[in-house]
N, C-alpha and C positions, 0 to 999 in steps of 0.2 A: 140695188141689191148687192150685198157684200159678196166678194169672190167672183163677181161677174166681170169679164174683160170689157172695158170700155175705154176709149181713147180718142185721139184725133182722127183716126181712121174710121171710127164708129164701131159698133158691136158687130162681130162676125166678119169684118172685112180684112183683118190682118192675116197675111199669109206667113206662116212660121215654117222655116225649113226643118227637116227631120233631125238635124244635128243640134237643134236648140230646144231647150226645155224651159217653159215659162212657169214660174212659181207665183201663184196667186196668193197674196197675203190678205188677211182680213183688214177692213178699214179700221183706223184708229188703234192699231196694234203697236203701242209704244215700246213694248218689250222686244219687238222684232225689228225695231228701227235702230241701227247701229249708232246713228247720230244722237238719238235720245239717250242711249247708254253713255255716250261720251259726255253729254251735258250733265247728266246725273252724277257722274264721277267728278267732273270739274266743280260742280256745286258742293258736293259733299267733302271734297278734299282741299279745295282752294278758296272757295267763295263763301263758305258758311261760317257762322260764329265769329264774326269780325266786328270790332268796334271801330267805326270810322272816325278818324282824327280830323278830317276836313273834307272839303269838296272834291279834291283830287284823289283821295285815298281809294274810293271804289274803282276809279279808273285805273289807278296804278296796280291795284290787286288783280284786276281783270287782265291787264297786260302781262303780269307775272304768270298768271294761270294759263294764259294763251301760249306762252313760251315753254311751259313746264313739261308737257307730255313728250315722251320719247317715242320712237318708232315701235319699240317692243310694247310699251304701255298702250299705244293706240291699237296694236294688233290684239292685245288681250282684252281690252275694254270693248272694242267695237266688233269682236268676234260674233258672228251670227251663225248658229248651228244649222239653221234652215237653208242657208245659202252654200254651205260647204258640200263639195262633191266627193263621192267615194272613189 
């Protein structure tokens, strides 16, 4: 069932302190996963619309794309409104 807490401890066995809030996300919610946002950005800005000149070209392009993001870029692309606190 989506939204139901299940894990290694089993359903209903996890004791959560009062100062911790658990946010249950729906299953398969790619738009809420910051890593998926980063991969979409990398594909659209660095890895798409390329003509490969040889076998090593995709590997080189991936290495360049891996090194390209800055800290500010990661913060803006991977920002998740549902996880921010007031």
